[in-house]
C-alpha positions as CSV (number, residue, x, y, z in Angstrom):
1,X,13.1,-4.1,20.7
2,X,14.4,-0.6,20.2
3,X,13.0,2.1,17.9
4,X,14.6,5.2,16.3
5,X,12.9,8.4,17.3
6,X,14.2,11.9,16.5
7,X,17.8,10.8,16.2
8,X,17.9,8.4,19.2
9,X,17.6,4.7,19.8
10,X,14.9,4.1,22.5
11,X,13.3,1.1,23.9
12,X,9.9,0.7,22.2
13,X,8.1,0.9,25.5
14,X,9.7,4.2,26.4
15,X,9.3,6.0,23.0
16,X,7.3,9.2,23.4
17,X,6.0,12.0,21.2
18,X,4.5,15.3,22.4
19,X,0.9,15.5,23.3
20,X,0.9,18.5,20.9
21,X,2.4,16.6,18.0
22,X,0.6,17.4,14.7
23,X,0.2,13.8,13.9
24,X,-1.7,13.1,17.1
25,X,-3.6,16.4,17.1
26,X,-4.6,16.6,13.4
27,X,-3.4,13.5,11.6
28,X,-0.7,15.5,9.8
29,X,1.8,12.9,8.8
30,X,3.2,10.5,6.2
31,X,4.5,6.9,6.5
32,X,6.3,4.2,4.5
33,X,6.2,0.5,5.1
34,X,9.3,-1.2,3.8
35,X,10.4,-4.8,3.5
36,X,13.8,-6.0,4.5
37,X,15.5,-9.3,3.5
38,X,19.1,-10.5,4.1
39,X,19.5,-7.7,6.6
40,X,18.8,-4.9,4.1
41,X,15.8,-2.8,3.1
42,X,14.4,-3.4,-0.4
43,X,14.5,-0.1,-2.4
44,X,14.8,2.1,0.7
45,X,15.8,5.1,-1.4
46,X,12.6,4.9,-3.5
47,X,10.5,4.7,-0.3
48,X,12.2,7.6,1.4
49,X,12.3,9.8,-1.7
50,X,8.5,9.3,-2.2
51,X,7.9,10.3,1.4
52,X,10.1,13.4,1.2
53,X,8.4,14.4,-2.1
54,X,5.0,14.1,-0.4
55,X,6.1,16.1,2.6
56,X,7.2,18.9,0.2
57,X,4.2,18.8,-2.0
58,X,1.7,18.7,0.9
59,X,3.7,21.5,2.6
60,X,4.4,19.5,5.7
61,X,8.1,19.8,5.8
62,X,11.1,20.6,3.5
63,X,13.5,19.7,6.3
64,X,13.7,16.0,5.4
65,X,17.0,14.6,4.2
66,X,16.8,11.3,2.3
67,X,20.3,9.9,3.0
68,X,20.2,10.2,6.8
69,X,16.8,8.6,7.0
70,X,18.0,5.7,4.9
71,X,21.0,5.3,7.1
72,X,18.9,5.5,10.3
73,X,16.5,2.8,9.1
74,X,19.3,0.5,8.1
75,X,21.1,1.2,11.4
76,X,18.0,0.3,13.4
77,X,17.5,-2.9,11.4
78,X,21.1,-4.0,12.2
79,X,20.8,-2.8,15.8
80,X,17.7,-5.0,16.3
81,X,19.5,-7.9,14.6
82,X,16.8,-8.6,12.1
83,X,17.5,-10.4,8.8
84,X,13.8,-10.2,7.6
85,X,11.7,-7.3,8.8
86,X,8.8,-4.9,8.4
87,X,10.3,-1.5,8.7
88,X,8.0,1.5,9.1
89,X,9.0,5.1,8.8
90,X,6.6,7.7,10.1
91,X,7.0,11.4,9.9
92,X,4.6,14.0,11.3
93,X,4.4,17.7,11.3
94,X,6.1,17.9,14.7
95,X,5.3,19.6,18.0
96,X,2.7,22.3,17.4
97,X,3.8,24.0,20.7
98,X,7.2,24.6,19.1
99,X,5.6,26.3,16.2
100,X,3.5,28.5,18.5
101,X,6.5,29.5,20.6
102,X,8.8,30.3,17.6
103,X,6.3,32.1,15.4
104,X,7.1,31.6,11.8
105,X,10.3,29.7,12.3
106,X,10.5,26.3,10.6
107,X,9.9,23.4,13.0
108,X,11.4,20.0,13.0
109,X,9.2,17.1,12.1
110,X,8.8,14.1,14.4
111,X,10.5,11.1,12.9
112,X,9.9,7.5,14.1
113,X,11.3,4.3,12.6
114,X,10.2,0.9,13.8
115,X,11.6,-2.5,12.7
116,X,10.0,-5.7,13.7
117,X,9.6,-9.3,12.4
118,X,7.4,-9.3,9.2
119,X,3.8,-10.5,9.2
120,X,3.7,-14.2,8.2
121,X,0.8,-14.9,5.8
122,X,-0.7,-18.4,5.3
123,X,0.7,-20.3,2.2
124,X,-2.8,-20.7,1.0
125,X,-3.0,-16.9,0.3
126,X,-0.4,-17.4,-2.4
127,X,-1.2,-20.8,-3.7
128,X,-5.0,-20.4,-3.8
129,X,-5.5,-16.6,-3.8
130,X,-7.8,-14.4,-1.7
131,X,-11.3,-12.9,-2.3
132,X,-12.1,-9.2,-2.2
133,X,-15.1,-6.9,-1.9
134,X,-15.8,-3.4,-3.3
135,X,-15.4,-0.7,-0.7
136,X,-18.3,1.6,0.0
137,X,-18.0,5.1,-1.3
138,X,-15.4,6.4,-3.9
139,X,-11.8,7.3,-3.8
140,X,-11.6,11.0,-4.4
141,X,-8.9,12.3,-6.8
142,X,-9.8,15.9,-5.8
143,X,-8.4,15.9,-2.2
144,X,-5.0,17.5,-1.8
145,X,-3.6,14.3,-0.2
146,X,-4.9,12.0,-3.0
147,X,-2.3,9.5,-4.0
148,X,0.0,10.2,-1.0
149,X,0.6,7.8,1.8
150,X,-0.7,10.0,4.7
151,X,-1.8,9.0,8.2
152,X,-5.4,9.5,7.2
153,X,-6.2,5.7,6.9
154,X,-9.5,5.6,8.8
155,X,-11.7,5.1,5.7
156,X,-9.4,2.4,4.6
157,X,-9.4,0.7,7.9
158,X,-13.2,0.8,8.0
159,X,-13.3,-0.8,4.6
160,X,-10.9,-3.5,5.6
161,X,-13.0,-4.3,8.7
162,X,-16.1,-4.6,6.5
163,X,-14.2,-6.8,4.1
164,X,-13.1,-9.1,7.0
165,X,-16.7,-9.3,8.2
166,X,-17.5,-10.8,4.8
167,X,-14.4,-13.1,5.0
168,X,-12.6,-11.2,2.3
169,X,-8.9,-10.3,2.4
170,X,-9.0,-6.8,0.8
171,X,-11.5,-4.1,-0.3
172,X,-11.2,-2.5,-3.7
173,X,-11.8,1.2,-4.2
174,X,-13.5,2.6,-7.2
175,X,-13.1,6.1,-8.7
176,X,-16.0,8.5,-8.9
177,X,-16.4,7.2,-12.5
178,X,-16.6,3.6,-11.2
179,X,-13.2,2.5,-12.5
180,X,-11.1,0.2,-10.3
181,X,-8.4,2.2,-8.5
182,X,-6.6,0.1,-5.9
183,X,-7.0,-1.8,-2.6
184,X,-7.0,-0.3,0.8
185,X,-3.4,-1.3,1.3
186,X,-2.4,-2.4,-2.1
187,X,-2.0,-1.6,-5.8
188,X,-4.2,-3.5,-8.3
189,X,-3.2,-5.4,-11.4
190,X,-5.1,-7.6,-13.9
191,X,-4.1,-9.8,-16.8
192,X,-6.4,-9.6,-19.9
193,X,-5.6,-11.4,-23.2
194,X,-1.9,-11.6,-22.3
195,X,-1.5,-8.0,-21.3
196,X,-0.7,-6.7,-17.8
197,X,-3.0,-3.8,-16.9
198,X,-2.9,-1.5,-13.9
199,X,-4.6,1.8,-13.1
200,X,-2.5,5.0,-13.6
201,X,-0.8,6.3,-10.4
202,X,-0.4,9.8,-9.1
203,X,3.0,10.2,-10.8
204,X,1.5,9.3,-14.2
205,X,-1.6,11.4,-14.2
206,X,-3.7,13.3,-11.5
207,X,-5.5,10.6,-9.5
208,X,-5.8,9.0,-6.1
209,X,-3.7,5.9,-6.8
210,X,-0.4,5.7,-4.8
211,X,2.7,5.1,-7.0
212,X,3.7,2.0,-5.1
213,X,7.3,0.9,-4.8
214,X,6.3,-2.8,-5.3
215,X,4.1,-1.7,-8.2
216,X,7.0,-0.1,-9.9
217,X,9.2,-3.2,-9.4
218,X,6.4,-5.4,-11.0
219,X,6.2,-3.1,-14.0
220,X,9.9,-3.2,-14.5
221,X,10.0,-7.0,-14.2
222,X,7.0,-7.4,-16.6
223,X,8.6,-5.2,-19.2
224,X,11.9,-7.1,-18.8
225,X,10.0,-10.3,-19.4
226,X,8.5,-9.0,-22.6
227,X,5.0,-8.9,-21.2
228,X,2.8,-6.2,-22.7
229,X,2.0,-3.5,-20.1
230,X,-0.8,-0.9,-20.0
231,X,-1.4,1.8,-17.5
232,X,-5.0,2.9,-18.0
233,X,-8.4,3.0,-16.4
234,X,-10.2,-0.3,-15.8
235,X,-14.0,-0.6,-15.7
236,X,-15.7,-3.0,-13.3
237,X,-17.0,-5.1,-16.1
238,X,-13.5,-5.4,-17.6
239,X,-12.1,-6.4,-14.2
240,X,-14.8,-9.1,-13.7
241,X,-13.9,-10.5,-17.1
242,X,-10.1,-10.6,-16.4
243,X,-8.1,-13.7,-16.9
244,X,-6.1,-13.0,-13.7
245,X,-5.8,-10.4,-11.0
246,X,-3.4,-9.7,-8.2
247,X,-2.5,-7.1,-5.6
248,X,0.9,-5.7,-4.6
249,X,2.4,-4.1,-1.5
250,X,5.7,-4.3,0.4
251,X,4.4,-6.8,3.0
252,X,2.9,-9.6,0.8
253,X,4.7,-8.6,-2.5
254,X,2.3,-10.3,-5.0
255,X,-1.0,-11.6,-3.7
256,X,-3.3,-13.4,-6.1
257,X,-6.9,-12.2,-6.3
258,X,-9.2,-15.0,-7.4
259,X,-12.7,-13.8,-6.6
260,X,-14.7,-10.7,-5.7
261,X,-18.1,-10.4,-4.0
262,X,-20.7,-8.7,-6.2
263,X,-24.3,-7.8,-5.6
264,X,-26.9,-9.9,-7.3
265,X,-30.7,-9.7,-7.5
266,X,-31.9,-13.1,-6.4
267,X,-34.9,-14.6,-8.3
268,X,-38.1,-14.2,-6.4
269,X,-41.9,-14.7,-6.8
270,X,-43.5,-12.6,-9.4
271,X,-44.6,-9.2,-8.0
272,X,-42.3,-9.4,-5.0
273,X,-39.3,-7.1,-4.4
274,X,-36.0,-8.7,-5.6
275,X,-33.7,-9.9,-2.9
276,X,-30.2,-8.4,-3.1
277,X,-27.5,-10.9,-2.2
278,X,-23.7,-10.9,-2.2
279,X,-22.2,-13.7,-4.1
280,X,-18.5,-14.5,-5.1
281,X,-17.6,-13.8,-8.7
282,X,-14.8,-16.1,-9.8
283,X,-12.0,-14.4,-11.7
284,X,-10.6,-16.3,-14.7
285,X,-10.6,-20.0,-13.9
286,X,-10.6,-19.4,-10.2
287,X,-7.0,-20.4,-9.7
288,X,-3.7,-18.6,-9.5
289,X,-2.7,-17.7,-13.1
290,X,0.7,-18.4,-14.7
291,X,1.5,-14.7,-15.2
292,X,0.7,-13.9,-11.5
293,X,2.9,-16.8,-10.4
294,X,5.8,-15.9,-12.7
295,X,5.7,-12.2,-11.6
296,X,5.7,-13.3,-7.9
297,X,8.7,-15.6,-8.5
298,X,10.5,-12.9,-10.4
299,X,9.8,-10.3,-7.7
300,X,11.0,-12.5,-4.8
301,X,14.2,-13.2,-6.8
302,X,14.6,-9.5,-7.4
303,X,14.3,-8.7,-3.7
304,X,16.8,-11.4,-2.8
305,X,19.2,-10.2,-5.4
306,X,19.1,-6.5,-4.5
307,X,19.2,-7.1,-0.7
308,X,22.1,-9.5,-1.1
309,X,24.2,-7.2,-3.2
């Protein structure tokens, strides 16, 4: 399998970046994970434009050109002869040695594109849903990279590892005000009294929620179906009382969320310290809701339609 790196197709085993690359040295970088069907990337322009905007806002680079990056990603997909694929675009701040040797001259970013067969998830994930936990800590809206898809994923990876240890499929992050924000690798939605509700994203108000490409597609489809939509903060209590909930990203599209682990104080003998336990709280009736199913079906049809065009 070949990858595309800095304008060249290279065998994946031979791809190299400088030991002084800003991504390796300091984690300075951005990435996009895209889904391809029918040999075409779904909404590639939206993904690449989001990355280029983040690169500019975070002062990493203004030397990214959207159209050539889209063409390179599509060319790699065709070169590797993949009809369905997970395509990852990674851009870092480039070789720091070059910056040192050229003084204040602009430096070229490092650009890597990888296409490979998509992760296959068990059917039960979509027919029965998954459970989640709440991540430790809070998602800070005050950091400069809040709401951007940077390479700084260590806290999220740790939270996912803790979730897996509790046999959960995702960890949900709360804001400092204890509102539900998003998953480690996903956007969050719930259905309450017939209304689709999702937390605001960075492009809608200052916050740490990523404006997901799949999230945007779901909002478009919901509004097209006449489903009431609200973008607003969601308290934990409101989430626990939701009729349905689901998560979105480019890999699993729409993933039903049917339970979440919550802390409870177990009954104990009088005078003894209460025992804190983690127990699953069932969302709604514990099954995959009709709205979640309808939106997943509509999204898969949208992906097939747009990539077949």
